[in-house]
C-alpha positions in Angstrom: 6.6 -7.8 88.6 6.5 -4.1 89.1 3.9 -3.7 86.3 1.5 -6.0 88.1 -1.3 -4.6 90.1 -3.9 -6.1 92.4 -7.6 -5.4 92.0 -10.5 -6.7 94.1 -14.1 -6.6 93.0 -15.9 -6.9 96.3 -19.4 -7.1 94.8 -18.4 -10.1 92.5 -15.7 -11.4 95.0 -13.0 -11.6 92.3 -9.4 -11.0 93.0 -7.3 -10.1 89.9 -3.5 -9.8 89.8 -2.3 -8.6 86.4 -0.9 -6.0 84.2 -2.0 -4.0 81.2 -2.5 -6.1 78.1 -5.1 -7.7 75.8 -6.3 -11.1 76.9 -6.0 -13.6 74.1 -6.3 -16.9 76.0 -7.7 -18.0 79.4 -6.5 -21.2 81.0 -8.5 -22.6 83.9 -6.0 -23.9 86.5 -8.7 -25.2 88.7 -12.4 -24.3 89.2 -12.4 -20.5 89.9 -8.8 -19.8 89.2 -7.9 -18.6 85.7 -4.6 -17.6 84.1 -4.8 -15.0 81.3 -2.2 -14.9 78.5 -1.6 -12.3 75.8 -1.3 -13.0 72.0 2.4 -14.0 72.5 1.4 -16.6 75.2 2.9 -14.5 78.0 1.3 -14.3 81.4 -0.6 -11.1 82.0 -2.9 -12.0 84.9 -4.7 -14.3 87.2 -8.3 -14.2 88.2 -9.5 -15.8 91.4 -13.2 -16.2 91.9 -14.8 -16.4 95.3 -11.6 -15.0 96.7 -12.9 -14.2 100.2 -13.8 -17.9 100.6 -10.5 -19.2 99.2 -8.4 -16.8 101.3 -10.5 -16.6 104.5 -7.9 -18.3 106.7 -5.1 -16.0 105.4 -7.4 -12.9 105.9 -8.1 -13.9 109.5 -4.4 -14.3 110.2 -3.7 -10.9 108.7 -6.4 -9.3 110.8 -5.0 -10.8 114.0 -1.5 -9.5 113.1 -2.9 -6.0 112.4 -4.8 -5.9 115.7 -1.7 -7.0 117.6 0.4 -4.2 116.0 
């Protein structure tokens, strides 16, 4: 997992967790959540669309913990 990085596109509200590699196949796990595979079928990333909406409760919790620290 050390090769994986987190990217967030605030304008498009897309969270991407992945590593370097050419995407060969995309599998939709659920609406707005895609898994990307390379040409060997190995996992290289996950895209989460509308990330701020999906994670809004987790973000609020983290903000509260940061304010308390």
